[in-house]
C-alpha positions in Angstrom: -14.6 -25.6 22.5 -13.5 -27.8 19.9 -11.6 -29.7 22.5 -15.1 -29.8 24.6 -17.0 -31.3 21.6 -14.4 -34.2 21.2 -14.6 -34.9 25.2 -18.2 -35.1 25.0 -18.4 -37.5 22.0 -15.6 -39.5 23.7 -17.7 -39.9 26.9 -20.7 -40.9 24.7 -18.8 -43.5 22.9 -17.1 -44.9 26.5 -20.6 -45.1 28.0 -22.4 -46.6 25.1 -22.6 -50.3 26.4 -24.3 -49.1 29.4 -27.3 -48.2 27.5 -28.7 -51.8 27.9 -28.5 -50.9 31.7 -31.2 -48.3 31.3 -33.8 -50.6 30.1 -36.4 -51.7 32.7 -35.7 -54.8 34.6 -37.1 -58.0 33.5 -36.9 -59.9 36.6 -34.8 -59.5 39.6 -34.3 -56.0 41.0 -30.7 -54.7 40.0 -27.7 -55.1 42.5 -26.1 -52.2 44.0 -23.2 -52.4 41.6 -25.8 -52.2 38.5 -27.4 -49.3 40.0 -24.3 -47.5 40.3 -23.1 -48.2 36.9 -26.8 -46.8 35.6 -26.3 -43.8 37.7 -22.7 -43.1 36.3 -24.0 -43.7 32.9 -26.8 -41.1 33.2 -24.3 -38.7 34.5 -22.0 -39.0 31.6 -24.7 -39.0 29.1 -25.9 -35.7 31.0 -22.6 -34.3 31.0 -22.1 -34.9 27.3 -25.5 -33.4 26.3 -24.6 -30.3 28.5 -21.2 -30.0 26.7 -22.8 -30.1 23.3 -25.5 -27.6 24.3 -23.1 -25.2 25.5 -20.8 -25.5 22.4 -24.1 -24.9 20.3 -24.9 -22.0 22.4 -21.4 -20.6 22.1 -21.5 -21.3 18.2 -24.8 -19.5 17.9 -23.4 -16.7 20.0 -20.2 -16.2 18.0 -22.4 -16.7 14.7 -24.8 -13.8 15.7 -21.9 -11.5 16.8 -19.9 -12.3 13.4 -23.3 -11.6 11.5 -23.5 -8.4 13.1 -20.1 -7.0 12.4 -18.9 -5.0 9.4 -15.2 -4.3 8.6 -15.3 -1.2 6.0 -12.7 1.4 4.5 -13.8 4.9 3.3 -11.6 5.6 0.1 -11.7 8.4 -2.4 -10.1 10.9 -4.6 -8.5 14.1 -2.8 -11.2 16.3 -1.1 -14.0 14.1 -1.9 -15.4 14.2 1.6 -13.9 11.1 3.2 -12.9 12.3 6.5 -15.9 14.8 7.0 -18.4 11.7 6.1 -16.4 9.5 8.7 -16.9 12.5 11.2 -20.7 12.4 10.8 -20.7 8.7 10.9 -19.2 8.9 14.4 -21.4 11.7 15.6 -24.8 9.7 14.4 -23.4 6.4 16.0 -22.9 8.1 19.2 -19.1 7.8 19.2 -18.6 11.6 19.3 -20.8 14.0 20.7 -19.7 17.1 18.6 -19.1 17.6 14.9 -15.5 19.3 14.2 -14.4 20.3 10.7 -11.3 18.9 8.7 -9.1 21.8 8.7 -9.5 22.6 12.2 -10.7 26.2 12.0 -12.1 26.0 15.6 -8.8 24.7 17.1 -9.9 21.0 17.2 -10.1 19.5 13.9 -11.9 16.1 12.8 -11.4 13.1 14.9 -9.7 11.0 12.6 -7.2 13.6 11.8 -4.9 13.3 14.8 -1.7 14.7 13.6 -0.9 18.3 13.8 0.2 18.3 10.1 -3.0 16.8 9.0 -5.1 19.3 10.9 -2.8 22.2 9.5 -2.8 21.1 5.5 -6.5 19.7 5.9 -5.7 16.4 4.5 -5.4 12.9 5.6 -1.9 11.4 5.8 -2.0 8.3 7.9 -4.9 5.6 7.6 -7.1 5.6 11.3 -8.9 3.1 12.3 -12.4 3.4 14.9 -15.3 1.4 15.6 -19.0 2.4 16.3 -22.5 1.0 16.6 -25.4 1.2 14.4 -28.6 -0.4 15.0 -27.1 -3.2 17.1 -24.1 -3.8 14.5 -20.6 -3.2 15.3 -19.0 -1.3 12.4 -14.9 -1.2 12.1 -14.1 1.7 10.1 -10.5 2.7 8.5 -10.4 6.2 7.1 -7.8 6.3 4.3 -5.8 9.3 2.6 -6.9 10.5 -0.8 -3.4 11.6 -2.0 -1.6 9.0 -4.2 1.4 9.8 -2.3 -0.1 8.1 0.7 -1.3 5.1 -1.6 0.3 2.4 0.8 -2.1 3.5 3.5 -5.1 2.7 1.3 -3.2 -0.6 0.2 -2.8 -1.9 3.6 -6.3 -0.8 4.8 -8.1 -2.4 1.8 -5.8 -5.9 2.5 -7.6 -6.4 5.6 -11.2 -5.1 5.2 -14.4 -6.9 4.0 -16.2 -4.2 2.5 -15.7 -0.3 1.3 -17.3 2.9 0.6 -16.1 4.5 -2.6 -16.8 8.2 -2.2 -17.1 10.3 -5.4 -17.7 14.0 -5.8 -20.7 15.2 -7.6 -19.0 17.9 -9.2 -15.6 16.4 -9.9 -17.0 13.1 -10.9 -14.4 10.1 -11.5 -11.1 11.5 -10.9 -7.4 9.9 -11.1 -7.1 8.6 -7.4 -10.9 7.2 -7.8 -9.4 5.3 -10.7 -6.7 4.2 -8.5 -8.6 3.1 -5.5 -11.1 1.3 -7.5 -8.2 -0.7 -9.1 -6.9 -1.4 -5.4 -10.6 -2.6 -4.4 -10.7 -5.0 -7.4 -7.3 -6.4 -6.6 -8.4 -7.4 -2.8 -11.9 -8.4 -4.4 -13.7 -5.9 -2.1 -17.2 -5.6 -2.4 -18.5 -2.0 -2.2 -21.1 0.8 -2.4 -20.5 3.9 -3.8 -21.6 7.4 -2.1 -21.9 10.5 -4.5 -21.3 13.2 -2.1 -21.3 17.1 -2.2 -24.9 17.3 -3.8 -25.0 20.9 -2.3 -22.4 22.2 -4.3 -23.0 24.3 -7.6 -22.6 22.3 -10.5 -23.5 18.8 -8.7 -24.8 16.4 -11.2 -25.0 12.7 -9.7 -26.4 11.1 -13.1 -23.2 12.2 -14.8 -21.0 10.7 -12.2 -23.1 7.4 -11.8 -22.3 7.2 -15.7 -18.6 8.0 -15.6 -18.3 5.4 -13.1 -20.0 2.8 -15.5 -17.6 4.1 -18.4 -14.3 4.8 -16.6 -14.5 2.3 -13.6 -16.4 -0.5 -15.4 -18.9 -0.4 -12.5 -22.2 -2.5 -12.8 -24.1 0.1 -10.9 -27.6 1.8 -10.4 -28.9 4.6 -8.0 -31.0 3.3 -4.9 -31.5 6.8 -3.9 -33.0 10.1 -5.8 -32.0 13.3 -4.6 -34.8 15.9 -3.8 -33.4 19.1 -5.4 -29.8 19.8 -6.1 -27.3 22.4 -5.2 -28.8 25.1 -2.9 -32.4 23.3 -3.3 -31.2 20.0 -1.9 -33.6 18.9 0.7 -33.4 15.3 1.0 -33.6 11.8 -0.7 -36.0 9.3 -2.0 -35.1 5.7 -1.3 -36.0 3.4 -4.6 -36.1 0.0 -2.3 -38.5 1.2 0.2 -40.3 4.0 -2.0 -40.0 6.4 0.7 -38.7 10.2 0.9 -36.6 11.3 3.9 -35.8 14.7 5.1 -32.7 15.4 7.7 -33.7 18.1 10.2 -32.3 19.1 13.6 -29.0 21.4 14.1 -26.6 18.4 12.6 -29.2 16.5 10.3 -29.7 14.0 13.4 -33.4 13.6 12.9 -34.5 11.6 9.7 -38.1 12.2 8.9 -39.8 9.9 6.4 -42.7 10.7 4.4 -44.5 9.9 1.1 -42.8 10.4 -2.5 -43.4 13.9 -3.5 -46.0 13.9 -6.4 -43.9 15.9 -8.9 -41.2 13.1 -8.8 -43.3 10.2 -9.0 -42.3 9.5 -12.6 -38.6 10.0 -12.2 -38.6 7.7 -8.8 -40.8 5.0 -11.0 -38.1 5.3 -13.8 -35.1 4.9 -11.6 -36.7 2.1 -9.6 -37.4 0.3 -12.6 -33.7 0.8 -14.0 -32.4 -0.7 -10.4 -34.5 -3.7 -10.9 -33.5 -4.2 -14.5 -29.7 -3.7 -13.8 -29.8 -6.0 -10.5 -31.9 -8.7 -12.3 -29.0 -9.0 -15.0 -26.8 -10.3 -12.4 -29.3 -12.1 -10.0 -31.5 -15.2 -11.1 -34.1 -14.8 -8.6 -35.0 -11.4 -9.0 -34.7 -11.8 -12.9 -37.3 -14.5 -12.5 -39.7 -12.5 -10.8 -39.1 -9.5 -13.0 -39.4 -11.5 -16.4 -42.8 -12.9 -15.1 -44.1 -9.3 -14.4 -44.6 -10.0 -10.8 -44.5 -7.1 -8.4 -41.2 -6.6 -6.9 -41.5 -6.3 -3.0 -38.9 -4.2 -1.1 -37.5 -7.3 0.8 -37.1 -9.1 -2.4 -35.3 -6.3 -4.0 -33.1 -5.7 -0.6 -32.0 -9.5 -0.7 -31.2 -9.3 -4.4 -29.0 -6.3 -3.9 -27.2 -7.8 -1.0 -26.6 -11.1 -3.1 -25.3 -9.1 -5.9 -23.2 -6.8 -4.0 -21.6 -9.6 -2.0 -20.8 -11.3 -5.0 -19.0 -8.2 -6.5 -21.4 -8.1 -9.2 -23.1 -5.0 -8.6 -22.6 -1.7 -6.6 -25.4 0.0 -5.2 -24.8 4.1 -5.5 -26.1 6.1 -2.5 -26.1 9.9 -2.5 -26.2 12.9 -0.2 -24.0 15.8 1.3 -21.7 15.0 4.3 -20.9 18.5 5.0 -24.7 19.5 5.3 -25.5 16.2 7.3 -27.8 14.7 4.6 -27.6 11.3 3.3 -25.3 9.8 5.9 -27.8 7.6 8.1 -29.3 5.9 4.7 -25.6 5.1 3.9 -25.0 3.4 6.9 -28.1 1.3 6.6 -26.9 0.3 3.3 -23.6 -0.7 5.0 -25.5 -3.1 7.4 -27.9 -4.3 4.5 -25.4 -5.1 1.4 -22.0 -5.2 2.8 -20.6 -8.6 4.1 -20.1 -9.5 7.4 -16.5 -11.5 8.0 -18.3 -15.1 7.5 -19.4 -13.9 4.1 -15.9 -13.4 2.5 -13.3 -15.9 1.6 -10.1 -15.5 3.1 -6.8 -17.7 2.5 -3.8 -18.7 4.1 -0.9 -20.4 2.9 0.2 -23.6 5.0 4.0 -23.2 5.4 4.0 -27.2 6.4 2.6 -28.0 3.0 4.3 -26.3 0.3 2.5 -23.2 0.8 -0.7 -24.6 -0.1 -3.7 -22.5 -0.1 -6.0 -22.9 2.8 -9.7 -21.3 3.2 -9.8 -20.0 6.7 -13.2 -20.4 8.6 -13.4 -17.2 10.0 -14.8 -18.3 13.3 -13.5 -17.9 16.8 -13.4 -21.7 17.5 -10.4 -22.3 15.2 -6.5 -21.7 15.9 -5.4 -17.9 15.8 -4.4 -16.7 12.6 -3.7 -12.7 12.4 -2.2 -10.2 10.1 -0.2 -7.4 11.1 -1.0 -4.8 8.4 0.2 -1.4 10.0 2.9 -0.4 12.5 3.0 3.0 14.2 5.4 4.3 16.7 3.5 5.4 20.0 4.1 6.9 23.0 4.3 3.2 24.7 6.5 1.6 22.0 5.4 0.1 18.8 1.8 -0.2 18.1 1.2 -3.1 15.8 -2.6 -3.1 14.0 -3.8 -6.6 13.7 -6.6 -8.0 11.7 -7.9 -11.4 13.2 -9.0 -13.9 10.7 -9.3 -17.0 13.0 -9.4 -17.9 16.7 -9.2 -15.7 19.8 -6.5 -13.4 21.0 -6.5 -12.8 24.8 -4.0 -10.5 26.7 -1.2 -12.2 28.3 -1.4 -14.9 25.7 1.7 -16.2 23.9 1.7 -16.0 20.1 4.0 -17.1 17.4 5.6 -14.8 14.5 5.4 -17.5 11.7 7.6 -15.2 9.7 10.5 -15.1 12.3 9.7 -18.1 14.4 9.6 -15.7 17.5 7.4 -16.4 20.6 5.8 -13.3 22.0 3.4 -12.7 24.8 0.7 -10.0 24.3 1.3 -7.4 26.9 -1.4 -5.3 26.1 -4.4 -5.3 23.8 -6.3 -2.2 22.5 -9.1 -1.0 20.2 -8.4 2.0 18.5 -10.7 5.2 18.0 -8.3 7.4 15.9 -5.5 8.1 18.4 -7.2 7.2 21.5 -7.1 3.5 22.8 -9.6 1.5 24.8 -7.8 -1.5 26.7 -9.8 -4.8 26.1 -9.1 -8.5 27.2 -9.8 -10.4 24.2 -10.7 -10.1 20.6 -12.1 -12.5 18.2 -12.0 -13.4 14.6 -13.3 -10.4 12.3 -11.9 -7.8 14.6 -9.3 -5.2 14.0 -7.2 -4.3 17.2 -3.9 -3.2 18.1 -1.1 -4.7 20.4 1.7 -3.1 22.4 5.4 -4.3 22.7 5.4 -6.6 19.8 8.6 -6.5 17.6 7.5 -7.4 14.0 7.4 -6.0 10.5 4.4 -5.2 8.4 3.0 -8.3 6.8 4.0 -10.6 9.4 1.5 -13.4 10.5 0.7 -14.6 14.0 -0.9 -17.8 15.3 -1.3 -19.8 18.6 1.7 -22.2 17.3 -0.6 -25.0 16.4 -0.8 -23.9 12.7 1.9 -22.7 10.4 -0.2 -20.4 8.3 0.9 -17.2 6.5 -1.5 -14.7 4.9 -0.6 -13.2 1.3 1.4 -10.2 1.5 0.0 -6.8 0.3 1.0 -4.9 -2.8 3.8 -2.5 -2.3 4.4 0.1 -5.0 7.8 1.4 -6.1 9.0 4.8 -5.2 8.8 7.3 -7.8 10.9 10.3 -6.5 14.0 10.8 -4.9 15.5 13.6 -2.8 19.0 14.0 -1.2 18.7 15.0 2.6 21.1 15.8 5.2 21.0 17.1 8.7 22.1 20.6 9.1 24.0 20.2 12.3 26.3 17.1 12.4 25.6 16.7 16.4 22.0 15.6 15.3 23.2 12.5 13.2 22.0 10.1 15.6 18.4 11.5 15.9 18.5 11.9 12.0 19.1 8.2 11.6 16.7 7.0 14.4 13.9 9.2 12.5 14.8 7.5 8.8 14.8 4.1 10.4 11.6 4.5 12.3 9.8 5.8 9.0 11.3 3.2 7.0 10.0 0.5 9.2 6.4 2.1 9.3 6.2 2.8 5.7 7.2 0.3 3.1 7.1 2.8 0.2 9.7 5.1 2.0 12.9 4.2 1.3 16.7 5.2 2.5 19.8 4.6 0.7 23.3 5.8 0.4 24.7 6.9 -2.9 28.4 5.2 -3.0 29.6 7.6 -5.5 28.5 10.9 -4.0 27.9 9.9 -0.3 24.4 11.4 -0.2 21.8 10.1 1.6 18.9 9.5 -0.6 15.2 9.2 0.4 12.8 7.9 -2.0 8.8 7.9 -2.1 5.7 8.2 -3.8 5.9 11.9 -4.5 6.9 15.2 -3.4 4.2 15.7 -1.0 5.2 12.4 0.6 8.9 13.2 1.0 8.1 16.6 2.3 5.8 15.3 5.1 8.5 12.9 6.5 11.0 16.0 6.2 8.9 18.1 8.4 8.0 15.2 10.6 11.9 14.7 11.3 11.8 18.6 12.3 8.9 18.5 14.7 9.1 14.9 16.0 13.1 14.6 16.4 13.9 18.2 16.4 16.3 17.9 13.6 16.6 20.5 10.9 17.3 18.6 7.4 18.7 20.1 4.5 16.9 18.9 1.2 18.1 19.0 -2.6 18.1 17.3 -5.8 20.1 14.0 -5.8 23.6 14.3 -7.7 23.4 13.0 -11.1 26.1 10.5 -11.9 27.5 11.5 -15.0 30.4 9.8 -16.5 33.5 10.6 -18.9 35.1 9.0 -21.6 37.8 9.5 -24.1 37.1 9.6 -28.1 40.4 8.7 -29.7 43.7 7.2 -28.9 46.2 9.0 -27.1 50.3 8.0 -26.1 51.7 8.7 -22.7 55.4 8.5 -21.7 56.0 9.6 -18.2 58.8 9.3 -15.7 58.4 9.9 -12.2 61.6 10.8 -10.2 62.2 12.1 -6.9 65.2 12.3 -4.9 65.1 13.9 -1.3 67.7 11.9 0.9 67.5 8.2 1.5 65.8 6.1 -1.2 64.3 7.9 -3.9 61.3 7.2 -6.1 62.0 6.2 -9.8 59.4 4.8 -12.3 58.7 5.3 -15.8 55.7 4.3 -17.7 54.9 4.3 -21.7 51.9 3.2 -23.6 48.7 4.4 -24.7 45.1 5.0 -24.0 42.1 4.5 -26.3 38.2 3.9 -26.0 36.8 0.3 -25.9 35.0 -0.7 -28.9 31.0 -0.4 -29.0 29.4 -3.0 -27.2 32.4 -4.6 -25.6 30.4 -4.6 -22.1 33.6 -3.6 -20.3 34.2 0.0 -18.4 37.8 -0.5 -17.9 40.6 -2.8 -19.5 44.4 -3.0 -18.7 46.7 -4.7 -21.1 50.4 -5.3 -20.3 52.2 -5.4 -23.6 55.7 -5.2 -22.4 58.3 -7.6 -23.8 61.1 -8.7 -21.6 61.9 -6.9 -18.1 62.0 -3.4 -18.8 59.5 -3.4 -15.5 59.9 -6.0 -13.3 56.6 -8.2 -13.0 56.2 -7.5 -9.4 55.2 -3.7 -10.2 52.7 -4.2 -12.6 49.8 -4.7 -10.3 50.8 -1.3 -8.8 50.7 0.2 -12.3 47.2 -1.1 -12.9 46.1 0.1 -9.6 47.3 3.5 -10.3 45.4 4.0 -13.7 42.3 2.7 -11.9 42.6 5.4 -9.2 42.9 8.1 -11.8 40.1 6.7 -13.8 37.9 7.5 -10.5 38.1 11.2 -11.2 38.3 12.5 -14.8 39.6 16.2 -15.2 36.5 17.7 -16.9 33.8 17.5 -14.1 35.5 15.0 -11.8 33.1 12.0 -12.4 34.6 8.6 -13.2 36.1 7.5 -16.5 34.4 4.7 -18.4 34.8 2.7 -21.6 38.9 3.1 -21.6 41.3 0.6 -22.5 45.0 1.4 -21.2 47.9 -0.5 -22.9 51.2 -0.5 -21.3 54.1 -0.9 -23.9 57.4 0.0 -22.2 58.8 1.6 -19.3 61.9 1.7 -16.9 63.0 1.1 -13.3 65.5 1.6 -11.0 67.2 -1.3 -8.8 67.2 0.9 -5.7 64.6 3.6 -6.2 61.9 1.9 -7.9 58.9 0.8 -5.7 55.1 0.0 -6.0 54.4 3.7 -4.6 56.7 5.1 -7.4 55.1 3.2 -10.2 51.5 4.0 -8.8 52.3 7.5 -8.9 53.7 7.5 -12.2 50.7 5.6 -13.7 48.4 8.6 -12.1 50.4 11.2 -13.6 50.7 9.4 -17.0 47.0 9.4 -17.1 46.8 13.0 -16.4 49.3 13.9 -18.9 47.6 11.9 -21.8 44.1 12.6 -20.7 43.2 16.0 -22.7 44.9 14.7 -25.9 42.3 12.0 -26.0 39.6 14.5 -26.3 37.5 13.5 -23.6 33.7 13.9 -23.4 30.7 13.8 -20.7 28.6 10.8 -20.6 25.0 11.6 -19.7 22.7 9.0 -18.1 19.8 8.3 -20.1 16.3 6.5 -18.9 14.1 4.3 -20.8 10.8 5.1 -19.5 7.6 3.5 -19.9 4.5 5.4 -19.7 0.8 4.0 -19.7 -1.9 6.5 -19.5 -5.5 7.1 -20.9 -5.5 7.8 -24.4 -7.2 11.3 -24.0 -3.7 12.4 -22.5 -1.6 11.4 -25.3 -0.7 14.9 -26.9 0.1 16.5 -23.4 2.5 13.4 -22.4 4.5 13.3 -25.5 4.6 17.1 -25.7 5.9 17.1 -22.4 8.8 14.2 -23.2 9.7 16.2 -26.2 10.5 19.4 -23.8 12.5 17.2 -21.7 14.6 16.1 -24.7 13.0 12.5 -25.0 13.1 10.3 -27.9 9.9 8.3 -28.4 10.9 4.8 -29.5 7.3 2.9 -29.1 3.7 3.7 -29.1 1.0 1.1 -28.9 -2.5 0.7 -27.7 -4.0 -1.4 -25.0 -7.6 -1.0 -24.4 -8.4 2.7 -23.3 -4.7 3.4 -22.6 -1.7 4.1 -24.7 1.8 2.7 -23.8 4.6 5.1 -24.8 8.4 4.0 -24.5 11.0 6.9 -24.6 14.6 7.4 -23.9 15.0 10.8 -21.8 18.0 12.3 -19.9 18.0 11.5 -16.3 18.8 15.2 -15.4 15.8 16.2 -17.1 13.5 13.8 -15.2 13.6 15.1 -11.6 10.1 16.1 -10.4 8.4 14.4 -13.3 6.1 12.8 -11.1 4.6 15.8 -9.7 4.7 17.8 -13.0 2.9 15.0 -15.1 0.1 14.8 -12.4 -0.4 18.5 -12.4 -0.5 18.4 -16.2 -2.8 15.5 -16.7 -4.4 14.7 -13.1 -3.1 11.2 -13.9 -1.4 9.5 -11.2 1.9 7.4 -11.1 1.7 4.0 -9.7 5.3 3.1 -9.7 8.8 4.3 -11.0 11.2 1.5 -10.9 14.8 1.6 -12.1 16.2 -1.5 -13.6 19.9 -2.3 -14.1 20.4 -2.0 -17.6 23.2 -0.2 -18.7 24.8 0.2 -22.4 26.3 2.6 -24.6 24.2 5.0 -26.9 25.7 7.4 -29.1 23.5 10.6 -29.5 24.8 14.1 -30.8 28.4 12.8 -31.0 28.2 12.1 -27.4 28.6 8.8 -25.7 25.6 8.2 -23.4 24.9 5.1 -21.3 21.3 4.0 -20.1 19.2 3.1 -17.4 15.7 1.6 -17.7 12.9 3.0 -15.8 9.2 1.6 -16.0 6.7 4.3 -15.0 3.0 3.5 -15.2 0.4 6.1 -15.1 -3.4 5.6 -14.5 
């Protein structure tokens, strides 16, 4: 289309001189050549006008299409009702024709929980994408997990969305994962509406939850609805903008009936409406002016002000209802259309790789060159399924696209729109849409263009793993399938890491928590038919010596032919504190008692001996070996003889040097709400931790402590159960040094553990 505009303007400029020929003749009739020129000029002008009109018509059509599109995510704490809410949304918009519950008691389960494990456990494990139509608007929805173990699913969903619904439980209120999800929404600058769910439950108190959101989440919010009754008496809602009451009738609440506000609620409704106007006036100048002048605020004025403030992320409208009881979902959908932004209202930036990664504001229109971000990978029945969010341009089936990160040119063999685990083939998709492609080999976070620009999108935040397990296949014959499964899961999930411990030889898998790793072990069993053995990773203890010990060992062996002869004398001693080395070998021999060509073999023998101490078989560190004397034989001495002499000499003197075991000690940094300080520090003391630092940061406390690594396994799960606080990341930093504690030498690893 841009080419069409340029063609039209070129034609206009080319034929501008002929405009004189279009004027009426002054005297004689024009010649045939002149008439032909006039006709040609008219055709050119007509063609240019047609191109311009078509461009304007296309632009208007695209603009209307983008204005009537919403990309939203649904996020919340565990069991707040996200998937249940999505199920109702799909039912009321006509995408599904029957409602099924989350745990799949009827053998079907919720539409968005497509994995068998999800339906068995009643939890969401993978984020699922779908789309629906409501009142002429296309709504793309991503339903995300609530467990912190699957936080990467929330992270990458919010990275590509324009708006979100934060679901809060009217009984549980603002919980740990609510805080985590809200922090992720702030990180990606997502405008959002809040939905207080489960008003039918005993103990429901939406006003308590609303105040918790203000105090704990720092939300500038107000209710846009008032419930009619609570718990068993919950009947409907009053809309504070339109000043109408709604009831939800029918077998599935599909019939919404509007009526006047009940007279017994008039005072409460007027009070809450005034509070809504006051709160919005604080962040919207137009509404503030009308409010201060005591002008009557119309529904349209208030609605426009709420939209401006919500899109600007200055205000969060709060809706209420009960998804399970089919009440309040349709007004929430109206709120998504009224208050959350369309793709054109969100600023998205790319980095121009041809211009020192300068930030470029993307127009967000189909007329621009293609820019798309691969935000999620999934291994499907037909190969790798890559989820794309298109920021600029158009992608078509059969097009060639370029992976900016790898420089590869790839053809799009198949383009689909996702409805949970179902696919609908499409021929093209434009800016603002979320689609998936098959047969495209890439990594999560790669950017695709049409080759005319070299832009990359900023990557998403990937938290560090907090828990590790040792895993191995029970049957050695299934090693190939086992490796294939680990490689696939590692590619799909950036928070799932696989490594090999060089000392123990164990395969170590790391993830965001016990549930996260258990799910992957179960998936290995179900999807790859490999039974895996899981256990605690071996702690890499060390041994060292505490005093000097002498050695004098003669290795002599004669068995026919050339024998073996080598004698080594000297001593071992601990390295001084702070020396920084783990092993030192000094040759202090004066003269040629041992030929110099055998000295490297002796050092090699001592190094091999230090790989396994006699106490528990772990490596020996912080040791200095000094060679002072020895003897050799002209015929029988060899490198092997002196190497064996060194090994046996070390074993001879090791016990006399009074060896001890070194325990790895971690430096743990904990950040958590101050209310849990007593619980967290008490738990650390139980784990033989020593607190070395304590400071305040706003409402949070930061505690630094030294804890033995052997006592830290399962800490992530334990601290969550004790405090209901989520661990964001646990990171090992290579910072080893010697620490003396209880007359035992220790070495230390740094760990950063942040709770929220």
